[in-house]
C-alpha positions in Angstrom: 29.7 -1.8 -17.3 27.1 -4.2 -15.7 23.6 -2.3 -15.0 23.9 -2.3 -11.0 20.4 -3.9 -10.8 21.0 -6.6 -13.3 24.3 -7.3 -11.0 22.0 -7.5 -8.0 19.4 -10.0 -9.7 22.6 -12.2 -10.9 24.0 -12.2 -7.5 20.7 -13.4 -6.1 20.1 -16.3 -8.6 23.6 -17.4 -7.7 22.5 -17.3 -3.8 19.5 -19.2 -4.6 21.6 -21.8 -6.7 23.9 -22.4 -3.9 21.6 -22.8 -1.0 22.1 -26.1 0.5 18.5 -26.6 1.9 15.0 -25.2 1.4 15.1 -23.2 4.7 18.3 -21.2 3.4 16.5 -20.6 0.0 13.7 -19.1 1.7 16.0 -16.9 3.7 17.8 -15.7 0.9 14.6 -14.7 -1.0 13.5 -12.8 2.1 16.7 -11.3 2.8 17.7 -10.2 -0.8 14.6 -9.4 -2.9 12.5 -6.6 -1.1 14.8 -3.9 -2.3 14.9 -5.1 -5.9 11.3 -4.7 -6.1 11.1 -1.4 -4.1 8.4 -3.2 -2.0 7.2 -2.4 1.5 5.9 -6.1 2.0 6.9 -9.3 0.3 6.7 -12.7 0.7 7.0 -16.6 -0.3 4.2 -18.9 0.5 3.4 -22.5 -0.4 0.1 -24.1 -1.2 -1.6 -27.6 -0.1 -3.6 -29.5 -2.6 -6.6 -27.2 -2.4 -4.3 -24.1 -3.1 -4.8 -22.9 0.5 -1.4 -21.6 2.4 0.4 -24.4 4.3 3.9 -22.4 4.7 4.5 -18.9 4.6 7.6 -16.5 5.0 6.7 -12.9 5.0 7.7 -9.4 6.2 5.6 -5.7 6.1 2.0 -7.1 7.3 0.7 -8.6 10.3 -0.5 -11.7 11.1 -4.0 -10.1 11.3 -3.7 -9.5 7.7 -3.2 -13.2 6.8 -5.9 -14.1 8.8 -8.4 -11.6 7.0 -7.1 -13.0 3.6 -7.5 -16.6 4.7 -11.5 -15.4 5.4 -11.9 -13.7 2.4 -10.2 -16.6 0.2 -8.1 -16.4 -2.8 -11.2 -16.7 -5.1 -12.1 -13.2 -4.2 -8.5 -11.8 -5.3 -8.1 -11.4 -9.3 -4.4 -11.5 -9.2 -4.4 -15.0 -7.2 -7.1 -16.4 -9.3 -5.0 -15.5 -12.6 -1.8 -17.0 -11.2 -3.5 -20.1 -9.8 -5.9 -20.7 -13.0 -3.2 -19.5 -15.6 0.0 -20.3 -13.8 1.7 -16.6 -15.1 2.6 -13.7 -13.0 0.6 -10.8 -13.1 0.2 -7.4 -11.2 -2.8 -5.7 -10.4 -3.1 -3.4 -13.3 -3.4 -6.4 -15.5 -5.8 -8.6 -14.2 -8.7 -8.8 -16.5 -11.9 -8.8 -14.6 -15.4 -7.2 -15.0 -14.9 -5.3 -11.7 -12.4 -3.0 -11.6 -9.5 -3.8 -9.3 -10.4 -1.1 -6.5 -13.8 -2.3 -6.6 -12.7 -5.9 -5.6 -13.2 -7.5 -2.5 -9.6 -8.0 -1.5 -8.9 -4.4 -2.1 -12.0 -2.8 -0.5 -11.9 -5.0 2.8 -8.4 -5.7 3.1 -5.6 -3.9 0.9 -7.2 -0.4 1.5 -7.6 -1.0 5.1 -3.7 -1.7 5.5 -2.5 1.0 3.1 -1.4 -1.2 0.2 -2.3 0.0 -3.3 0.0 -2.0 -6.1 0.9 -5.4 -6.0 2.8 -8.2 -8.3 2.9 -11.7 -7.7 4.3 -15.1 -9.5 3.8 -18.5 -9.2 6.2 -21.1 -8.0 5.7 -24.6 -10.2 6.7 -28.1 -9.5 5.8 -31.3 -11.6 3.0 -29.4 -13.6 1.2 -27.9 -10.7 1.3 -24.8 -8.9 3.2 -25.2 -5.4 3.4 -21.8 -4.4 3.8 -18.2 -4.8 5.8 -14.7 -4.3 4.5 -11.6 -3.9 5.5 -7.9 -3.6 3.4 -5.0 -2.3 3.7 -1.3 -2.4 1.7 1.4 -0.4 -0.1 4.3 -1.2 1.6 6.8 -3.0 4.2 4.6 -4.2 4.6 4.1 -8.1 3.0 0.9 -9.9 4.6 -2.1 -10.9 6.0 -1.8 -14.5 6.7 -4.5 -17.3 10.3 -4.7 -16.1 9.4 -5.7 -12.5 6.9 -8.5 -14.4 10.0 -9.6 -16.3 12.1 -9.7 -13.3 9.5 -11.4 -11.0 9.0 -14.1 -14.1 12.7 -14.8 -13.8 13.1 -14.9 -10.2 9.9 -17.5 -9.9 11.6 -19.6 -12.8 14.9 -19.8 -10.8 12.9 -20.6 -7.5 10.9 -23.2 -8.8 14.1 -25.1 -10.4 16.3 -24.7 -7.2 13.1 -26.0 -5.2 12.8 -28.7 -7.1 16.7 -29.8 -7.0 16.6 -29.5 -3.3 13.3 -31.5 -2.6 14.8 -34.5 -5.3 18.3 -34.2 -3.3 16.5 -34.4 0.3 12.8 -35.0 0.1 12.4 -35.4 3.8 14.7 -31.9 4.5 12.9 -29.3 6.5 13.3 -26.8 9.1 12.9 -27.5 12.8 9.3 -28.0 13.7 8.8 -25.1 15.6 11.0 -23.0 12.8 8.4 -23.6 10.2 5.3 -22.4 12.3 4.6 -18.3 12.2 4.9 -16.7 15.6 0.7 -16.8 15.5 0.9 -20.5 15.0 3.0 -21.2 18.1 1.0 -19.2 19.8 -2.0 -21.1 18.9 -0.5 -24.5 19.4 0.8 -23.0 23.1 -3.0 -22.1 23.9 -4.4 -25.3 22.8 -1.7 -27.2 25.0 -3.3 -25.0 27.7 -7.0 -26.2 26.9 -8.4 -23.2 25.3 -11.6 -23.5 22.8 -11.3 -21.8 19.5 -13.6 -18.8 20.4 -11.4 -18.5 23.7 -8.3 -18.4 21.4 -10.1 -16.1 19.2 -10.9 -13.7 21.7 -7.2 -13.8 23.4 -5.5 -13.3 20.1 -7.9 -10.4 18.9 -8.9 -12.7 15.7 -12.0 -14.2 14.4 -13.1 -17.9 15.2 -12.5 -18.5 11.4 -9.1 -16.9 11.8 -8.3 -19.8 14.2 -9.8 -22.4 12.1 -7.8 -21.5 9.3 -4.3 -21.1 11.4 -5.1 -24.7 12.7 -5.4 -26.1 9.1 -2.1 -24.3 8.0 -0.5 -26.1 11.0 -2.0 -29.5 10.4 -0.8 -29.5 6.8 2.8 -28.1 7.9 3.2 -31.0 10.7 1.6 -33.3 8.7 -0.8 -34.4 11.8 -4.4 -34.8 11.7 -5.4 -34.2 15.4 -4.7 -31.5 17.9 -3.1 -33.9 20.5 -0.6 -34.8 17.6 0.3 -31.3 16.9 1.2 -30.5 20.3 2.9 -33.7 21.1 4.9 -32.8 18.0 5.6 -29.5 18.8 7.0 -30.2 22.2 8.6 -33.2 21.8 10.6 -31.7 18.8 11.4 -28.1 20.4 
């Protein structure tokens, strides 16, 4: 008799293989994977050429968490550095750094404040480059990730990378609707810019830092392939 967890992963890989577009692939990932890794939070992200997040689907943490992570930077995250520099999956117990994980900036100033204790992450690869990542987080009191979890996330990242490459070859211009590719926070920022608010005014209204607004704008520009605020607003409202 087939192991239930093995069967669940097999079914997931089949769903990923028959996805008709990138949006559907991401939806399958978000709907099916959290329980397989016993995670409280998980997500899939795509990077720009500077390894900054250009697109992100997530559940289990707030937009404020994302903004604060952007302010800290992936360079202060030992797991993210490992993934970007070595193109391999890892979890927080495996990172080989001089400073213990719980003394790292990202743990002290972000994870611990939101109750996260364990994380596992794997790269998405395309044409020899890292194009994104997937991650799963567990909260305090939950067990740490295991070698089996590491093998499973490795297999999952391979399936995602291959299927993403195939979909992009078949339909390089394929994308979700303009508004669909933006997060709730990013849409709020577009709407506030359309009303004429400055970065500082938006930061005060949204309860984030000025730099958080700047980082969100960078992500929006990359997603929409625009270079000015006027182009951004026009693209969102013209196609909404």
